[in-house]
N, C-alpha and C positions, 0 to 999 in steps of 0.2 A: 576427865581429860580435855584440855581445849583443845578444839582443830581450827589447824591455819593453814590450811593446805587453800585455799581461795584465796591466796594474797598474791601478790605479784610477785616476780623475781627481787625486788628490792630486797623481797625478807629470806634472805639464803645465809649460805654457814660464815660466820664469821671467823677471824684468825683472834688467838690471845689479847694482842695489844691495841688491835679493834673494839672489842667485847671492853674492856676496861676503861679503854677512853671513851666508851658510848656510859658509863658506868659513873663513870669522875662529868662526865658533863652533863650529864642530867641532874647530880648532889649537885652543882652548880647550878643549874639553874632552878633547882629547886629552895635553896640557900638565898639566892636572890627573888622569887616571888612564888614564898611556899603555898600550896595547895592541894590539895587532895590529887587532883589530876596531874601535877608533877611530881606528888608522892608515886602514884602507881606507873608513871613513867620510870622511875628510879626500878620498882619492882617487876617491869619490863624489863628495864635493862639488865637485874640481874638475873633474870631470866634466860636471857640471852647471852650471858657469861658462864651459867652452871650448863647450858647446852653445851655451850666452845668445851667444854672441859668434859660434857660426856659425849662429842661427838654429834651433836645434833644441831640443830636451828636456835632451839629452845627448851626449854624446861620452864612446865607452869608454875607459877610461884605467890602465894597469895595475895592480893592486891594490885593485881595488874590487871583486871576487868576492865576499867576504865579507859586504857590504852588499849587493850584489842579492840573494845567496841570501835573506838575513836577510828580506829584503822580498817574496820569494815566499813563505816560509815564514808571512811576514803575511796577507800575501792568500789563502794557502791554510787560514790557520785560522780569520782574522775579517774577510777582503775588504778589508783595507784596509794599502798599504805603510808605514805612520805605528807607533808606537808606540802601545801600548793606552792611555797617559795620555792620546792625544789623540782618542780618542776619543769619540762624542757620543753619551751613554744607548747605548754600548755598537757605536756604527754610526758607519763612515767618515764624515767631515768634510764630502767632500765630496761626499756624497748629501742631505746640508742638507733632510732629509724628517722 
């Protein structure tokens, strides 16, 4: 089982609507620009959706490892799981300071 405890607060429980929209968004990105990375993002989004159904943040899904590694690298680089374009003044949006 993948351990995701070292991520910022951007990785929190999400509701069903947001989880479904997340999956649809990732599928759209894959259709626009197919790649293994985008396929991994879909797997991760599915894990978020399954996690929501199970009352958890996330359920591990085969094929999600590229996305999890990308998130770990982001955490080590700038302290947030999201891409740099989502940072606020160079900081994680979950800090809100």
